[in-house]
PyMOL commands that place a pseudoatom at each C-alpha (Angstrom):
pseudoatom trace, name=CA, resn=UNK, resi=1, chain=A, elem=C, hetatm=0, pos=[-0.067, -0.218, 0.014]
pseudoatom trace, name=CA, resn=UNK, resi=2, chain=A, elem=C, hetatm=0, pos=[1.386, 3.080, -0.994]
pseudoatom trace, name=CA, resn=UNK, resi=3, chain=A, elem=C, hetatm=0, pos=[0.598, 6.418, 1.455]
pseudoatom trace, name=CA, resn=UNK, resi=4, chain=A, elem=C, hetatm=0, pos=[1.458, 9.693, 0.426]
pseudoatom trace, name=CA, resn=UNK, resi=5, chain=A, elem=C, hetatm=0, pos=[1.198, 12.260, 3.357]
pseudoatom trace, name=CA, resn=UNK, resi=6, chain=A, elem=C, hetatm=0, pos=[2.048, 15.982, 1.972]
pseudoatom trace, name=CA, resn=UNK, resi=7, chain=A, elem=C, hetatm=0, pos=[5.275, 17.366, 3.692]
pseudoatom trace, name=CA, resn=UNK, resi=8, chain=A, elem=C, hetatm=0, pos=[5.768, 14.558, 5.790]
pseudoatom trace, name=CA, resn=UNK, resi=9, chain=A, elem=C, hetatm=0, pos=[6.942, 11.670, 3.811]
pseudoatom trace, name=CA, resn=UNK, resi=10, chain=A, elem=C, hetatm=0, pos=[5.638, 9.047, 1.104]
pseudoatom trace, name=CA, resn=UNK, resi=11, chain=A, elem=C, hetatm=0, pos=[5.549, 5.453, 2.403]
pseudoatom trace, name=CA, resn=UNK, resi=12, chain=A, elem=C, hetatm=0, pos=[5.146, 1.878, 0.303]
pseudoatom trace, name=CA, resn=UNK, resi=13, chain=A, elem=C, hetatm=0, pos=[4.089, -0.597, 3.211]
pseudoatom trace, name=CA, resn=UNK, resi=14, chain=A, elem=C, hetatm=0, pos=[3.876, -3.942, 2.646]
pseudoatom trace, name=CA, resn=UNK, resi=15, chain=A, elem=C, hetatm=0, pos=[4.449, -5.311, 6.006]
pseudoatom trace, name=CA, resn=UNK, resi=16, chain=A, elem=C, hetatm=0, pos=[2.761, -5.029, 9.363]
pseudoatom trace, name=CA, resn=UNK, resi=17, chain=A, elem=C, hetatm=0, pos=[4.575, -5.829, 12.792]
pseudoatom trace, name=CA, resn=UNK, resi=18, chain=A, elem=C, hetatm=0, pos=[2.528, -5.984, 15.437]
pseudoatom trace, name=CA, resn=UNK, resi=19, chain=A, elem=C, hetatm=0, pos=[3.768, -6.514, 19.528]
pseudoatom trace, name=CA, resn=UNK, resi=20, chain=A, elem=C, hetatm=0, pos=[1.679, -9.282, 21.123]
pseudoatom trace, name=CA, resn=UNK, resi=21, chain=A, elem=C, hetatm=0, pos=[1.165, -8.814, 24.946]
pseudoatom trace, name=CA, resn=UNK, resi=22, chain=A, elem=C, hetatm=0, pos=[-0.240, -5.303, 25.710]
pseudoatom trace, name=CA, resn=UNK, resi=23, chain=A, elem=C, hetatm=0, pos=[-0.268, -4.363, 21.975]
pseudoatom trace, name=CA, resn=UNK, resi=24, chain=A, elem=C, hetatm=0, pos=[-3.059, -7.090, 20.417]
pseudoatom trace, name=CA, resn=UNK, resi=25, chain=A, elem=C, hetatm=0, pos=[-3.393, -9.246, 23.572]
pseudoatom trace, name=CA, resn=UNK, resi=26, chain=A, elem=C, hetatm=0, pos=[-3.869, -9.170, 27.174]
pseudoatom trace, name=CA, resn=UNK, resi=27, chain=A, elem=C, hetatm=0, pos=[-2.561, -11.533, 29.474]
pseudoatom trace, name=CA, resn=UNK, resi=28, chain=A, elem=C, hetatm=0, pos=[-1.682, -13.852, 26.419]
pseudoatom trace, name=CA, resn=UNK, resi=29, chain=A, elem=C, hetatm=0, pos=[-5.347, -13.801, 25.064]
pseudoatom trace, name=CA, resn=UNK, resi=30, chain=A, elem=C, hetatm=0, pos=[-5.863, -12.047, 21.607]
pseudoatom trace, name=CA, resn=UNK, resi=31, chain=A, elem=C, hetatm=0, pos=[-8.339, -8.567, 22.179]
pseudoatom trace, name=CA, resn=UNK, resi=32, chain=A, elem=C, hetatm=0, pos=[-11.442, -9.762, 20.527]
pseudoatom trace, name=CA, resn=UNK, resi=33, chain=A, elem=C, hetatm=0, pos=[-12.022, -6.635, 18.778]
pseudoatom trace, name=CA, resn=UNK, resi=34, chain=A, elem=C, hetatm=0, pos=[-9.283, -7.053, 16.432]
pseudoatom trace, name=CA, resn=UNK, resi=35, chain=A, elem=C, hetatm=0, pos=[-10.455, -10.534, 15.740]
pseudoatom trace, name=CA, resn=UNK, resi=36, chain=A, elem=C, hetatm=0, pos=[-12.709, -9.464, 12.412]
pseudoatom trace, name=CA, resn=UNK, resi=37, chain=A, elem=C, hetatm=0, pos=[-9.843, -6.761, 11.460]
pseudoatom trace, name=CA, resn=UNK, resi=38, chain=A, elem=C, hetatm=0, pos=[-6.820, -9.111, 11.097]
pseudoatom trace, name=CA, resn=UNK, resi=39, chain=A, elem=C, hetatm=0, pos=[-8.167, -10.885, 7.965]
pseudoatom trace, name=CA, resn=UNK, resi=40, chain=A, elem=C, hetatm=0, pos=[-9.155, -7.640, 6.401]
pseudoatom trace, name=CA, resn=UNK, resi=41, chain=A, elem=C, hetatm=0, pos=[-5.124, -5.986, 7.282]
pseudoatom trace, name=CA, resn=UNK, resi=42, chain=A, elem=C, hetatm=0, pos=[-3.771, -9.265, 5.538]
pseudoatom trace, name=CA, resn=UNK, resi=43, chain=A, elem=C, hetatm=0, pos=[-5.546, -8.679, 2.349]
pseudoatom trace, name=CA, resn=UNK, resi=44, chain=A, elem=C, hetatm=0, pos=[-3.429, -5.450, 1.916]
pseudoatom trace, name=CA, resn=UNK, resi=45, chain=A, elem=C, hetatm=0, pos=[0.210, -6.243, 4.315]
pseudoatom trace, name=CA, resn=UNK, resi=46, chain=A, elem=C, hetatm=0, pos=[2.082, -9.296, 5.454]
pseudoatom trace, name=CA, resn=UNK, resi=47, chain=A, elem=C, hetatm=0, pos=[1.100, -9.620, 9.203]
pseudoatom trace, name=CA, resn=UNK, resi=48, chain=A, elem=C, hetatm=0, pos=[3.531, -10.332, 11.833]
pseudoatom trace, name=CA, resn=UNK, resi=49, chain=A, elem=C, hetatm=0, pos=[3.257, -10.627, 15.224]
pseudoatom trace, name=CA, resn=UNK, resi=50, chain=A, elem=C, hetatm=0, pos=[6.462, -10.403, 17.391]
pseudoatom trace, name=CA, resn=UNK, resi=51, chain=A, elem=C, hetatm=0, pos=[6.432, -11.689, 20.916]
pseudoatom trace, name=CA, resn=UNK, resi=52, chain=A, elem=C, hetatm=0, pos=[8.485, -13.060, 23.744]
pseudoatom trace, name=CA, resn=UNK, resi=53, chain=A, elem=C, hetatm=0, pos=[5.154, -15.448, 24.109]
pseudoatom trace, name=CA, resn=UNK, resi=54, chain=A, elem=C, hetatm=0, pos=[5.071, -14.553, 27.654]
pseudoatom trace, name=CA, resn=UNK, resi=55, chain=A, elem=C, hetatm=0, pos=[2.137, -16.767, 28.749]
pseudoatom trace, name=CA, resn=UNK, resi=56, chain=A, elem=C, hetatm=0, pos=[2.757, -19.435, 25.813]
pseudoatom trace, name=CA, resn=UNK, resi=57, chain=A, elem=C, hetatm=0, pos=[-0.331, -18.838, 24.495]
pseudoatom trace, name=CA, resn=UNK, resi=58, chain=A, elem=C, hetatm=0, pos=[0.206, -17.082, 20.852]
pseudoatom trace, name=CA, resn=UNK, resi=59, chain=A, elem=C, hetatm=0, pos=[0.461, -20.106, 18.885]
pseudoatom trace, name=CA, resn=UNK, resi=60, chain=A, elem=C, hetatm=0, pos=[-3.349, -21.138, 19.689]
pseudoatom trace, name=CA, resn=UNK, resi=61, chain=A, elem=C, hetatm=0, pos=[-4.375, -17.489, 19.699]
pseudoatom trace, name=CA, resn=UNK, resi=62, chain=A, elem=C, hetatm=0, pos=[-3.329, -16.962, 16.404]
pseudoatom trace, name=CA, resn=UNK, resi=63, chain=A, elem=C, hetatm=0, pos=[-3.784, -20.113, 14.542]
pseudoatom trace, name=CA, resn=UNK, resi=64, chain=A, elem=C, hetatm=0, pos=[-6.921, -19.186, 12.737]
pseudoatom trace, name=CA, resn=UNK, resi=65, chain=A, elem=C, hetatm=0, pos=[-5.669, -15.840, 11.290]
pseudoatom trace, name=CA, resn=UNK, resi=66, chain=A, elem=C, hetatm=0, pos=[-3.360, -14.943, 8.436]
pseudoatom trace, name=CA, resn=UNK, resi=67, chain=A, elem=C, hetatm=0, pos=[-0.387, -14.169, 10.086]
pseudoatom trace, name=CA, resn=UNK, resi=68, chain=A, elem=C, hetatm=0, pos=[3.502, -14.948, 10.672]
pseudoatom trace, name=CA, resn=UNK, resi=69, chain=A, elem=C, hetatm=0, pos=[4.275, -15.507, 14.715]
pseudoatom trace, name=CA, resn=UNK, resi=70, chain=A, elem=C, hetatm=0, pos=[8.260, -14.464, 15.386]
pseudoatom trace, name=CA, resn=UNK, resi=71, chain=A, elem=C, hetatm=0, pos=[8.719, -15.772, 18.613]
pseudoatom trace, name=CA, resn=UNK, resi=72, chain=A, elem=C, hetatm=0, pos=[11.682, -14.351, 20.469]
pseudoatom trace, name=CA, resn=UNK, resi=73, chain=A, elem=C, hetatm=0, pos=[14.498, -16.334, 21.581]
pseudoatom trace, name=CA, resn=UNK, resi=74, chain=A, elem=C, hetatm=0, pos=[17.648, -13.579, 22.311]
pseudoatom trace, name=CA, resn=UNK, resi=75, chain=A, elem=C, hetatm=0, pos=[18.403, -12.354, 25.666]
pseudoatom trace, name=CA, resn=UNK, resi=76, chain=A, elem=C, hetatm=0, pos=[18.036, -8.830, 24.151]
pseudoatom trace, name=CA, resn=UNK, resi=77, chain=A, elem=C, hetatm=0, pos=[14.529, -8.658, 22.638]
pseudoatom trace, name=CA, resn=UNK, resi=78, chain=A, elem=C, hetatm=0, pos=[14.791, -4.695, 21.814]
pseudoatom trace, name=CA, resn=UNK, resi=79, chain=A, elem=C, hetatm=0, pos=[17.755, -5.880, 19.501]
pseudoatom trace, name=CA, resn=UNK, resi=80, chain=A, elem=C, hetatm=0, pos=[15.883, -8.626, 18.153]
pseudoatom trace, name=CA, resn=UNK, resi=81, chain=A, elem=C, hetatm=0, pos=[12.904, -6.858, 17.290]
pseudoatom trace, name=CA, resn=UNK, resi=82, chain=A, elem=C, hetatm=0, pos=[14.807, -3.856, 15.339]
pseudoatom trace, name=CA, resn=UNK, resi=83, chain=A, elem=C, hetatm=0, pos=[16.928, -6.298, 13.950]
pseudoatom trace, name=CA, resn=UNK, resi=84, chain=A, elem=C, hetatm=0, pos=[13.513, -8.293, 12.624]
pseudoatom trace, name=CA, resn=UNK, resi=85, chain=A, elem=C, hetatm=0, pos=[12.262, -5.160, 11.249]
pseudoatom trace, name=CA, resn=UNK, resi=86, chain=A, elem=C, hetatm=0, pos=[15.366, -4.343, 9.574]
pseudoatom trace, name=CA, resn=UNK, resi=87, chain=A, elem=C, hetatm=0, pos=[15.265, -8.034, 7.687]
pseudoatom trace, name=CA, resn=UNK, resi=88, chain=A, elem=C, hetatm=0, pos=[12.059, -7.708, 6.099]
pseudoatom trace, name=CA, resn=UNK, resi=89, chain=A, elem=C, hetatm=0, pos=[12.867, -3.851, 4.988]
pseudoatom trace, name=CA, resn=UNK, resi=90, chain=A, elem=C, hetatm=0, pos=[12.599, -1.166, 7.518]
pseudoatom trace, name=CA, resn=UNK, resi=91, chain=A, elem=C, hetatm=0, pos=[11.193, 1.336, 4.904]
pseudoatom trace, name=CA, resn=UNK, resi=92, chain=A, elem=C, hetatm=0, pos=[8.457, -1.317, 4.037]
pseudoatom trace, name=CA, resn=UNK, resi=93, chain=A, elem=C, hetatm=0, pos=[7.449, -1.575, 7.528]
pseudoatom trace, name=CA, resn=UNK, resi=94, chain=A, elem=C, hetatm=0, pos=[4.173, -0.304, 9.821]
pseudoatom trace, name=CA, resn=UNK, resi=95, chain=A, elem=C, hetatm=0, pos=[5.412, -1.357, 12.918]
pseudoatom trace, name=CA, resn=UNK, resi=96, chain=A, elem=C, hetatm=0, pos=[2.996, -1.092, 16.339]
pseudoatom trace, name=CA, resn=UNK, resi=97, chain=A, elem=C, hetatm=0, pos=[3.594, -1.638, 20.064]
pseudoatom trace, name=CA, resn=UNK, resi=98, chain=A, elem=C, hetatm=0, pos=[3.691, -0.511, 23.633]
pseudoatom trace, name=CA, resn=UNK, resi=99, chain=A, elem=C, hetatm=0, pos=[6.411, -1.720, 25.697]
pseudoatom trace, name=CA, resn=UNK, resi=100, chain=A, elem=C, hetatm=0, pos=[10.130, -0.116, 26.440]
pseudoatom trace, name=CA, resn=UNK, resi=101, chain=A, elem=C, hetatm=0, pos=[11.494, -3.036, 24.198]
pseudoatom trace, name=CA, resn=UNK, resi=102, chain=A, elem=C, hetatm=0, pos=[9.039, -1.754, 21.268]
pseudoatom trace, name=CA, resn=UNK, resi=103, chain=A, elem=C, hetatm=0, pos=[11.276, 1.489, 20.730]
pseudoatom trace, name=CA, resn=UNK, resi=104, chain=A, elem=C, hetatm=0, pos=[13.672, 1.003, 18.482]
pseudoatom trace, name=CA, resn=UNK, resi=105, chain=A, elem=C, hetatm=0, pos=[11.419, -1.391, 16.362]
pseudoatom trace, name=CA, resn=UNK, resi=106, chain=A, elem=C, hetatm=0, pos=[9.062, 1.716, 15.967]
pseudoatom trace, name=CA, resn=UNK, resi=107, chain=A, elem=C, hetatm=0, pos=[12.262, 3.952, 15.031]
pseudoatom trace, name=CA, resn=UNK, resi=108, chain=A, elem=C, hetatm=0, pos=[13.311, 1.659, 12.724]
pseudoatom trace, name=CA, resn=UNK, resi=109, chain=A, elem=C, hetatm=0, pos=[9.932, 1.343, 10.820]
pseudoatom trace, name=CA, resn=UNK, resi=110, chain=A, elem=C, hetatm=0, pos=[8.834, 3.458, 7.835]
pseudoatom trace, name=CA, resn=UNK, resi=111, chain=A, elem=C, hetatm=0, pos=[5.761, 4.445, 10.300]
pseudoatom trace, name=CA, resn=UNK, resi=112, chain=A, elem=C, hetatm=0, pos=[5.799, 3.318, 13.999]
pseudoatom trace, name=CA, resn=UNK, resi=113, chain=A, elem=C, hetatm=0, pos=[2.531, 3.812, 16.274]
pseudoatom trace, name=CA, resn=UNK, resi=114, chain=A, elem=C, hetatm=0, pos=[2.423, 3.941, 20.065]
pseudoatom trace, name=CA, resn=UNK, resi=115, chain=A, elem=C, hetatm=0, pos=[-0.528, 2.198, 21.697]
pseudoatom trace, name=CA, resn=UNK, resi=116, chain=A, elem=C, hetatm=0, pos=[-1.479, 3.356, 24.991]
pseudoatom trace, name=CA, resn=UNK, resi=117, chain=A, elem=C, hetatm=0, pos=[-3.837, 0.449, 26.040]
pseudoatom trace, name=CA, resn=UNK, resi=118, chain=A, elem=C, hetatm=0, pos=[-4.096, -1.101, 29.326]
pseudoatom trace, name=CA, resn=UNK, resi=119, chain=A, elem=C, hetatm=0, pos=[-0.683, -1.541, 30.157]
pseudoatom trace, name=CA, resn=UNK, resi=120, chain=A, elem=C, hetatm=0, pos=[-0.335, 1.580, 29.015]
pseudoatom trace, name=CA, resn=UNK, resi=121, chain=A, elem=C, hetatm=0, pos=[3.209, 3.088, 26.878]
pseudoatom trace, name=CA, resn=UNK, resi=122, chain=A, elem=C, hetatm=0, pos=[6.390, 3.122, 27.979]
pseudoatom trace, name=CA, resn=UNK, resi=123, chain=A, elem=C, hetatm=0, pos=[7.745, 6.445, 27.210]
pseudoatom trace, name=CA, resn=UNK, resi=124, chain=A, elem=C, hetatm=0, pos=[10.945, 5.477, 25.113]
pseudoatom trace, name=CA, resn=UNK, resi=125, chain=A, elem=C, hetatm=0, pos=[8.336, 3.966, 23.069]
pseudoatom trace, name=CA, resn=UNK, resi=126, chain=A, elem=C, hetatm=0, pos=[5.895, 6.986, 22.544]
pseudoatom trace, name=CA, resn=UNK, resi=127, chain=A, elem=C, hetatm=0, pos=[9.130, 9.053, 21.859]
pseudoatom trace, name=CA, resn=UNK, resi=128, chain=A, elem=C, hetatm=0, pos=[9.914, 6.749, 19.144]
pseudoatom trace, name=CA, resn=UNK, resi=129, chain=A, elem=C, hetatm=0, pos=[6.556, 6.766, 17.205]
pseudoatom trace, name=CA, resn=UNK, resi=130, chain=A, elem=C, hetatm=0, pos=[5.048, 8.562, 14.537]
pseudoatom trace, name=CA, resn=UNK, resi=131, chain=A, elem=C, hetatm=0, pos=[1.936, 8.711, 16.154]
pseudoatom trace, name=CA, resn=UNK, resi=132, chain=A, elem=C, hetatm=0, pos=[-0.284, 6.990, 19.090]
pseudoatom trace, name=CA, resn=UNK, resi=133, chain=A, elem=C, hetatm=0, pos=[-3.611, 5.537, 19.468]
pseudoatom trace, name=CA, resn=UNK, resi=134, chain=A, elem=C, hetatm=0, pos=[-5.289, 4.814, 22.487]
pseudoatom trace, name=CA, resn=UNK, resi=135, chain=A, elem=C, hetatm=0, pos=[-6.313, 1.338, 21.691]
pseudoatom trace, name=CA, resn=UNK, resi=136, chain=A, elem=C, hetatm=0, pos=[-4.926, -1.146, 18.741]
pseudoatom trace, name=CA, resn=UNK, resi=137, chain=A, elem=C, hetatm=0, pos=[-8.629, -1.028, 17.166]
pseudoatom trace, name=CA, resn=UNK, resi=138, chain=A, elem=C, hetatm=0, pos=[-7.829, 2.591, 16.359]
pseudoatom trace, name=CA, resn=UNK, resi=139, chain=A, elem=C, hetatm=0, pos=[-4.378, 2.003, 15.140]
pseudoatom trace, name=CA, resn=UNK, resi=140, chain=A, elem=C, hetatm=0, pos=[-5.555, -0.547, 12.807]
pseudoatom trace, name=CA, resn=UNK, resi=141, chain=A, elem=C, hetatm=0, pos=[-8.520, 1.452, 11.609]
pseudoatom trace, name=CA, resn=UNK, resi=142, chain=A, elem=C, hetatm=0, pos=[-5.892, 3.873, 10.217]
pseudoatom trace, name=CA, resn=UNK, resi=143, chain=A, elem=C, hetatm=0, pos=[-3.980, 1.348, 8.079]
pseudoatom trace, name=CA, resn=UNK, resi=144, chain=A, elem=C, hetatm=0, pos=[-7.706, 0.126, 6.567]
pseudoatom trace, name=CA, resn=UNK, resi=145, chain=A, elem=C, hetatm=0, pos=[-8.846, 4.099, 6.052]
pseudoatom trace, name=CA, resn=UNK, resi=146, chain=A, elem=C, hetatm=0, pos=[-5.724, 5.856, 5.330]
pseudoatom trace, name=CA, resn=UNK, resi=147, chain=A, elem=C, hetatm=0, pos=[-6.974, 8.891, 4.912]
pseudoatom trace, name=CA, resn=UNK, resi=148, chain=A, elem=C, hetatm=0, pos=[-7.371, 9.179, 8.387]
pseudoatom trace, name=CA, resn=UNK, resi=149, chain=A, elem=C, hetatm=0, pos=[-3.466, 8.697, 8.740]
pseudoatom trace, name=CA, resn=UNK, resi=150, chain=A, elem=C, hetatm=0, pos=[-2.651, 11.343, 6.131]
pseudoatom trace, name=CA, resn=UNK, resi=151, chain=A, elem=C, hetatm=0, pos=[-5.209, 13.977, 8.001]
pseudoatom trace, name=CA, resn=UNK, resi=152, chain=A, elem=C, hetatm=0, pos=[-3.201, 13.211, 11.393]
pseudoatom trace, name=CA, resn=UNK, resi=153, chain=A, elem=C, hetatm=0, pos=[0.456, 13.228, 9.611]
pseudoatom trace, name=CA, resn=UNK, resi=154, chain=A, elem=C, hetatm=0, pos=[0.387, 15.752, 7.422]
pseudoatom trace, name=CA, resn=UNK, resi=155, chain=A, elem=C, hetatm=0, pos=[2.138, 18.964, 7.780]
for i in range(1, 155): cmd.bond("trace and resi %d" % i, "trace and resi %d" % (i + 1))
show_as sticks, trace
zoom trace
């Protein structure tokens, strides 16, 4: 998807990278409101979910959805998330997260969105994002209706 934002930047996005816990899941369970959005997003983006899988539930929670799950295995999740974005081609990525270990991933992505959510949002992640949203459904809706995104980011 190509999104041209006047006096900001033009993005050619093909990957959507989602943090799991705190972003699209609470306590290891997928937030019900996003379930119908994932297949819609998969029509426009390759959807990736990146997680340490703290609750051991990600595979079961996402098995019915067209997403690629990346379970982190290093002892430095901040660097591993950023490296994953770089491997996909950061200029083609939208990254969404809330935790401290998401800050570098959001900074590397062409578009970084911080989610406040029930767990809150780390200040570092908020500062590295292009924009923030109250809830994951708000952020995902921006990607399905890019004119909203343009309205927020144009200068």
